[in-house]
Each structure stands twice: as C-alpha cells, then as structure tokens.
C-alpha positions in Angstrom: 122.9 126.9 100.7 125.6 129.0 99.0 126.7 132.0 100.9 129.5 134.5 100.6 131.1 136.0 103.6 131.9 139.6 103.8 129.1 141.1 101.7 127.2 143.8 103.6 123.8 142.4 104.7 121.9 144.1 107.4 120.3 141.9 110.1 117.7 142.7 112.7 120.4 143.4 115.2 122.6 145.5 112.9 123.5 148.9 114.2 124.8 152.1 112.6 128.5 152.5 113.0 128.4 156.2 113.7 126.1 157.2 116.5 124.7 160.5 117.9 123.1 161.4 121.2 119.7 161.1 119.5 120.5 157.4 118.8 121.5 156.8 122.2 118.4 158.3 123.6 116.3 156.3 121.1 117.5 153.0 122.7 115.8 154.1 125.9 118.1 156.2 128.0 121.4 156.1 129.7 120.4 153.6 132.4 119.5 150.9 129.9 123.0 151.0 128.5 124.6 151.2 131.8 126.0 154.6 131.0 126.6 157.5 133.4 126.1 161.0 132.2 129.9 161.6 132.0 130.2 158.4 130.0 127.5 159.4 127.6 129.1 162.8 127.1 132.5 161.1 126.5 131.0 158.8 123.9 129.3 161.7 122.2 132.4 163.7 122.0 134.2 160.6 120.6 131.5 160.3 118.0 131.9 164.0 117.1 135.7 163.7 116.8 135.5 160.8 114.4 134.2 163.1 111.8 137.4 165.1 111.9 139.9 162.7 110.5 142.5 164.0 108.1 146.1 164.4 108.3 149.0 162.6 106.6 148.0 159.3 105.1 144.3 159.8 105.7 142.2 157.7 103.3 145.1 156.8 101.1 144.5 153.0 101.3 142.1 151.1 99.2 143.3 147.7 100.1 145.6 146.1 102.6 147.9 143.0 102.6 148.7 141.9 106.2 151.7 139.6 106.1 151.3 138.0 109.5 154.5 136.5 110.9 152.8 134.2 113.3 155.2 132.7 115.9 157.2 135.8 116.8 160.3 136.5 114.6 163.6 137.4 116.3 164.2 141.0 115.6 167.7 140.8 116.7 168.4 138.1 114.1 166.6 140.0 111.3 165.9 143.7 111.4 167.7 145.0 114.5 171.1 143.4 115.1 173.2 144.8 117.9 176.9 145.0 118.1 179.3 145.4 121.1 176.9 143.3 123.3 177.4 140.0 125.4 177.7 136.9 123.3 174.4 135.5 124.5 172.7 138.6 123.2 174.5 139.2 120.0 173.1 137.5 116.8 175.0 134.7 115.4 174.4 136.2 112.0 176.6 138.9 110.4 175.2 142.4 110.1 174.9 143.9 106.6 174.5 147.4 105.3 171.1 148.4 103.8 170.1 151.2 101.4 169.7 153.5 104.4 173.0 154.9 105.9 173.6 153.7 109.4 170.7 151.1 109.3 171.7 147.4 109.3 170.0 144.2 108.9 171.5 140.7 109.3 172.7 138.6 106.5 169.4 136.8 106.5 167.7 139.6 104.6 169.9 140.5 101.7 167.0 141.4 99.3 165.0 143.4 101.8 168.2 145.2 102.8 168.3 146.7 99.3 164.7 147.6 99.4 164.3 149.4 102.7 164.3 152.7 101.0 160.7 151.9 99.9 159.1 151.1 103.4 158.7 152.2 106.9 160.3 150.1 109.6 159.0 150.4 113.3 161.8 149.2 115.6 159.9 150.1 118.7 156.8 147.9 118.8 156.2 147.2 122.5 153.6 146.3 125.1 153.6 145.1 128.7 152.4 141.5 128.8 149.3 141.2 131.0 148.6 137.5 130.3 149.9 138.1 126.8 153.1 136.1 126.9 151.9 133.2 124.7 150.7 133.3 121.1 147.0 133.1 121.1 146.3 136.0 123.5 149.0 138.1 121.8 147.5 137.3 118.3 144.1 138.3 119.4 145.4 141.6 120.6 147.3 142.3 117.3 144.3 141.4 115.2 141.6 143.0 117.1 143.1 145.7 119.4 141.7 144.1 122.5 142.6 141.5 125.0 140.2 138.7 125.7 138.1 138.3 128.8 139.7 135.1 129.9 143.5 135.5 130.1 145.7 133.4 132.3 149.1 134.8 133.6 151.0 133.1 130.6 148.3 133.4 128.0 145.0 131.9 127.1 143.6 129.0 125.1 140.0 130.1 124.7 138.5 129.1 121.4 136.9 131.6 119.0 133.5 133.0 120.1 130.7 135.0 118.5 131.3 137.4 121.3 134.9 138.1 120.2 135.9 141.5 119.0 136.2 141.5 115.2 139.4 141.1 113.2 140.4 144.4 111.8 139.7 143.2 108.3 136.1 142.5 109.2 135.7 146.1 110.5 137.2 147.5 107.3 134.9 145.6 104.9 131.9 146.4 106.9 132.5 150.1 106.8 134.0 150.2 103.3 132.3 147.4 101.2 133.8 146.3 98.0 132.3 147.8 94.9 133.5 145.1 92.4 132.0 141.6 92.2 135.0 140.3 94.3 135.7 138.6 97.6 136.1 141.5 100.1 138.3 139.7 102.7 140.5 136.7 102.2 142.6 134.8 104.7 145.3 132.3 103.5 147.0 129.8 103.5 146.1 128.6 107.0 144.2 129.9 110.1 145.6 131.7 113.0 146.5 128.9 115.5 148.3 127.9 118.6 148.1 124.3 119.7 144.5 123.2 119.3 143.0 126.7 119.4 142.2 127.6 115.7 141.0 130.9 114.5 141.1 133.0 117.6 141.3 136.7 116.4 140.6 135.7 112.8 136.8 136.0 112.6 134.2 138.8 112.5 133.1 138.0 116.1 130.2 140.1 117.2 129.7 141.7 113.7 128.3 138.3 112.5 129.5 135.7 110.0 128.7 137.9 107.0 131.9 139.7 107.7 134.1 136.7 108.3 137.0 136.2 105.8 136.7 133.9 102.9 139.3 131.3 103.9 141.7 129.4 101.6 143.3 126.6 103.4 144.6 124.1 100.8 145.1 120.5 101.7 148.8 119.2 102.0 151.8 120.0 103.9 152.3 123.6 105.0 155.5 123.9 103.0 154.5 122.1 99.8 155.5 124.3 97.0 152.6 123.1 94.9 150.0 123.6 97.6 148.7 126.9 96.2 148.0 125.2 92.8 145.5 122.9 94.6 143.3 125.6 96.1 139.8 124.6 95.9 137.5 127.3 94.7 134.3 125.3 94.0 132.1 128.0 95.7 133.2 130.4 92.9 132.4 128.1 90.1 129.3 127.7 88.1 128.1 124.1 88.2 128.4 122.5 84.7 124.6 122.1 84.5 124.0 125.7 85.4 125.4 128.1 82.9 125.3 131.9 83.4 122.3 132.8 81.2 120.2 130.2 83.1 121.4 131.5 86.4 120.4 135.0 85.4 116.9 133.7 84.4 116.6 132.2 87.8 117.3 135.6 89.3 114.6 137.2 87.1 112.1 134.6 88.2 112.9 135.2 91.7 112.3 138.9 91.1 109.0 138.2 89.6 107.9 136.1 92.5 109.0 138.8 95.0 106.9 141.4 93.1 103.8 139.3 93.8 104.6 139.1 97.5 104.4 142.7 98.7 103.7 141.8 102.3 106.7 139.5 102.5 108.9 142.1 100.8 107.9 144.7 103.3 108.6 142.5 106.2 112.2 141.9 105.0 113.0 145.2 103.2 115.3 146.2 105.9 117.5 143.1 105.3 118.4 144.2 101.8 118.3 140.6 100.7 118.1 141.6 97.0 121.4 143.4 97.2 123.0 140.6 99.1 121.8 137.9 96.6 122.6 140.1 93.6 126.2 140.6 94.7 126.8 137.0 95.4 125.3 136.2 91.9 127.6 138.8 90.3 130.7 137.2 92.0 129.9 133.9 90.5 128.9 135.0 87.0 131.7 137.5 86.5 134.6 135.0 87.0 136.7 137.8 88.5 137.6 135.8 91.6 138.3 132.6 89.8 140.7 134.3 87.4 142.5 136.0 90.4 143.4 132.5 91.8 145.1 131.4 88.5 148.7 131.7 89.5 149.6 130.0 86.2 148.8 133.3 84.5 152.0 134.7 86.0 155.4 134.3 84.5 157.6 131.4 85.7 160.4 134.0 86.5 158.1 136.1 88.8 156.8 133.0 90.6 160.4 132.0 91.2 161.2 135.4 92.7 158.3 135.2 95.1 159.6 131.8 96.1 158.3 128.4 95.2 156.9 127.7 98.6 153.5 128.3 100.3 154.5 131.6 101.7 155.9 133.0 98.5 153.0 131.9 96.4 150.5 133.2 99.0 152.2 136.6 98.7 151.7 136.5 94.9 148.2 135.4 95.2 147.6 138.3 97.6 148.8 140.8 95.0 146.5 139.2 92.4 143.5 139.3 94.7 144.0 143.0 95.5 144.6 143.7 91.9 141.1 142.1 91.2 139.4 144.2 93.8 139.7 142.4 97.2 139.9 144.9 100.1 141.7 142.8 102.8 144.1 139.9 102.4 145.8 138.4 105.4 148.7 136.0 104.5 149.3 134.0 107.7 152.7 132.5 108.1 152.3 128.8 106.9 153.8 127.2 109.9 151.7 127.2 113.1 153.2 128.5 116.4 154.8 125.8 118.6 155.7 123.8 115.5 159.2 123.1 114.3 161.0 123.5 111.0 159.9 126.8 109.2 158.0 128.2 112.3 159.2 131.5 113.8 158.9 130.0 117.3 162.6 129.5 117.6 163.0 128.2 121.2 165.8 125.9 119.9 167.9 125.5 116.8 167.5 129.1 115.8 170.8 129.5 114.0 170.0 126.7 111.5 166.2 127.2 111.3 166.4 130.9 110.8 169.1 130.7 108.1 167.9 127.7 106.2 164.2 127.8 106.5 162.1 130.9 107.7 164.4 133.9 106.9 164.9 133.0 103.1 161.2 132.6 102.6 160.5 136.0 104.3 163.3 137.8 102.4 162.1 136.5 98.9 158.4 136.7 99.5 158.0 140.1 101.2 160.7 141.9 99.1 159.1 140.7 95.8 155.6 141.7 97.0 156.7 145.2 97.8 158.7 145.6 94.6 156.0 144.0 92.4 153.3 146.3 93.9 155.5 149.3 93.4 156.4 148.6 89.8 152.6 148.1 89.0 151.7 151.5 90.7 149.6 149.5 93.2 151.7 150.6 96.2 150.1 154.0 96.0 146.8 152.7 97.5 147.8 149.3 98.8 149.0 149.2 102.4 151.4 146.3 103.3 152.0 145.4 106.9 154.4 142.7 108.0 154.4 142.0 111.9 154.3 139.2 114.4 152.6 139.1 117.8 155.9 139.7 119.5 159.7 139.4 119.1 162.2 137.1 120.8 164.2 137.5 124.0 167.5 139.5 123.8 169.3 136.7 125.8 169.5 133.2 124.3 168.7 130.3 126.5 166.5 132.1 129.1 162.9 131.5 129.9 160.6 134.5 129.8 157.2 132.7 129.2 157.6 129.3 131.0 158.9 127.6 127.9 162.2 125.7 127.8 164.8 127.2 125.5 168.1 125.9 124.4 171.3 127.9 124.3 170.6 128.3 120.6 167.0 129.6 121.1 165.2 132.7 122.2 161.9 133.0 124.1 158.8 135.2 123.7 159.5 138.9 124.1 156.7 141.5 123.8 158.7 144.4 125.3 160.4 145.3 122.1 160.2 144.1 118.4 160.0 145.2 114.8 157.3 145.7 112.2 157.2 146.9 108.6 154.7 149.1 106.7 154.7 150.0 103.0 152.5 151.8 100.7 149.3 154.0 100.9 151.2 157.1 102.0 153.5 155.5 104.5 156.9 157.1 104.4 159.7 155.5 102.3 163.1 154.9 103.9 161.8 155.8 107.3 162.8 154.2 110.6 160.3 154.9 113.4 161.5 154.5 117.0 164.7 153.0 118.3 165.5 150.1 120.6 168.1 150.2 123.4 171.5 148.7 123.1 170.4 145.1 123.6 167.0 145.5 121.8 165.3 144.8 125.1 163.0 147.9 125.2 162.2 151.0 123.0 164.7 153.9 123.6 162.5 156.2 121.6 158.8 156.3 120.4 157.3 153.1 121.6 154.4 151.8 119.5 151.7 149.6 121.0 149.9 147.1 118.6 146.7 149.0 119.0 148.4 152.1 117.7 149.4 150.1 114.6 145.8 149.1 114.2 144.7 152.7 114.6 147.1 153.7 111.9 145.7 151.0 109.6 142.1 152.3 110.1 143.4 155.9 109.6 144.9 155.0 106.3 141.5 153.8 105.1 139.9 157.1 106.2 138.3 155.4 109.2 138.6 157.1 112.6 140.1 154.5 114.9 137.6 155.4 117.7 134.6 155.0 115.6 131.8 153.3 117.6 130.6 149.8 116.9 128.2 147.7 119.0 128.9 144.3 120.4 126.6 141.3 120.9 125.1 143.0 124.0 124.4 146.2 122.1 127.2 147.9 124.1 129.2 150.7 122.4 132.8 149.9 121.8 135.6 151.8 119.9 137.2 150.1 116.9 140.4 150.4 118.9 141.4 152.6 121.9 144.3 154.3 120.4 145.3 157.2 118.1 146.9 156.8 114.6 150.6 157.6 114.3 150.5 160.1 111.6 154.2 160.4 111.7 154.4 157.1 109.8 152.8 158.8 106.8 154.1 161.4 104.4 
C-alpha cells in the first residue's frame, strides 16, 4: 500500500490540539485524567494563554531548515574562541575577525565569518546534564523538548517508541498542514543515530506515523559526493503502466463507489479518508516533489559553492524542497556520532579532523544556504537553525562523560555551546548571550534547548505551551518553555 507520511489524517484517537474546560469535562471529569482541581485550572489557564501569542517574530516562519550538527561541535574551535587562557583550553586554530566588530570566529569558518551580519548567534546554549551526557538522550531533548523516561547517569540507548514525544517537525506539520501537493516534512541524508540506536527523537511518536518525516537515506558512503544524485524517489513516481489520466479515472471510480455506500461513508466520515487520498494523489500527479529532487537543475557553480559532498548537496536540496512547498526539512550531519573522519565527535585528532574534514563542509554548506535563501528573498519566511546536542569540553584531554580523550580531543560539554538562527524575523548581526572566559558556562543570558524549540514554535505562530495528547490521552505541552522574543526583530 502506498502511503505518504505527514498528511493530516484524523484517526479514532485523534484529539484537538487546543482544549477548553468543556473538553476536559467531556472526557469524564478530573479524576479520570488524574488531575487535581489546581492542575485543571493551571491547564485551563495555559490553554487560554496560548491564544495570546504575538510579539517580535510571531508567525513569520512558513518553513524551517534545521541543520542538525549531530555529534557536538566544539564551540571553542569554531564560533567562540578564547584568548589569554591556558594552552589546554585555547583553540589550536587562529582567531579571525568577522563582519561584526569585536566578534571573532576561528580560521575554520572564513565564509561564515563574512556572513554573520545576516544571522543571530547564541553563544550561551546550556543545560545541566541529568543523564544527558551522551548523544542519544541529548538529541532526544533537542528534538522534542523532553527527556526520555529511561535515562542512565551517562545517557540512554532506548530505541524509538510510539510512546515517544514527537519531533518538533511533526508537531509543526500537524498544526500547520502544507497547502501545496508537496512532502510536508523531510529528513535527510541519514537518521539520527548513536551506536545501534537509530531514529530516537526523529519520529512523530505518539502523534502517529501519519506525521513521521519522509526520509531520504541514499545508499553509499556517508561522504560520497555523488550520493545525493542516487536518491530513490520511487514513491513519488507514476509507474510506467499508470499514466496520470488513468490514475485520475481510478479516483473518479472510487468516488462513484463511495457514493453507493452511504453507510460505510458515514462510519468513516470522521477519518477524512477522501482528503487524505486526494492529497496523496495530487502529490504523485503534480510532479512537484520529483522536480524538487532534481539537483541537476542547479548550476554547476552553485553546486560547487554548497560543496560537492553529502552535507553541501543536502543543504542545496533543503532549499529546493522549501522552495517547492515543504514545511520542515531536517538536514542531519552525515556522519553518525561515535564515528571517525568527518564526525563532530572529536575525542581525538581534533586539530586535523576539524580543519580538513568537518569545518570546511560546514563553512561552505551553511554559508551558501543562508546567502542563497537571502538572495532569493526566501529568508523572509524561512527559518534556518544550526545546532548540535552539546558542545565540547573547554579542556582538552579530560573526561567529562566517561569517554577516553586524547590530548588533541575534547569530550562532551552541555554546559555551554553555540547555535545559529537566521531568517523568519530573527535579528541580523545579533549575538545573544555570552560565555565566560573559558567558554565553560554562560556569563549572560543562558538558553536551554527547550527555549530554542519554544522560539521555533513561536516563529510559526504556535504557542509553545499548546496542549497535545499523548498515547494515554494525557495532556502535554508542546514544550515547557517560553520563546525568546529577544532573538527576533
């Protein structure tokens, strides 16, 4: 059976996203939900407040490209170098000036250094690790705003579950369905992964598989420059024996049969199967999605600027998907955490791996994405976010998470790191927060990952504390945090 993830289809357990006291009472009273009267009043007040919204950046975003730097990039060796510090803290890379007076990057980011007048940089991302020192648990928090139920002191390796909190992209496409015949949520070029745990934090969880991302995981080595040209999109193609007119005739026949089955129609009318079917049909017939995947339509020069590697071409494809109407695109760093070579997980060999492998790819791909969107006028309503699950330890060669680290390596560090946001009303040339003299902790304005997610929801005109219902029909906020309106102009 052909199915398309992300199109809104109600099921018998579907619940309204915005609830009132009357809805709570309709369920059967406070005791059935396990709610005390104070809890009920608190939820009711939260429901009322979600209608307020507004403020800088509210509702500016129509789409988002999340550039997820899985593995945890070292902020000291990229965005936030420190001088006049001990040798085992100081980056081995030279600091360089940027477009903003007094703000320096390292020599690893020459192109982004000349573009930081177009984006916001948060130098005070921070959280206290409660079982979040390792990748999988930290990724889950970054992508959902919640910690998992089963977290060990160093992290967790629990596989994905239908009980999981949804990825933020799944929440967005449920509340703001796409209007064009286009894939609403795409994840590429690989899944979120640590060791043998694949996809944790990357699914729709308790929202149901209808809101899972459409995944594009091409075959071949992660760093194969031709990998993106081998993307298989068979689901989006008409079979040779089924041309569009014939397919539409089948739809008409189906409609005729339905009209003769009033009792069946009535039984399933709440499921809106017709809408679900018609939108999937439109997606295939229109060819819009297939055309978006044709990177060959871009100039060789632009493809070179993005970078002839999996990450660079994924960023280019993300722009094409958004341009065609996709609401959410997540570009996952193409090397899995705990792997070598181009991974950000620099426990050893940082000086060579950062300079020759990961940093040049990031600098080319992200800078060209922001510039390309800006020059096309798409940055007005496209939000770009680049962030990892944590940073790296200020001191080289020390263990903070139980991992072994060489003298030329840094361990996991969630206490302070850097993120980038651009477009959709975010401030240009703005630096939010400040790290201390060794980039060990925020000196000003700490930002929790949940606050970043709240800001993403805010930019779409979605109140971050909007109530959704989990698999047990229990009310939960999208995220328990407030948006940082100071990030927006």
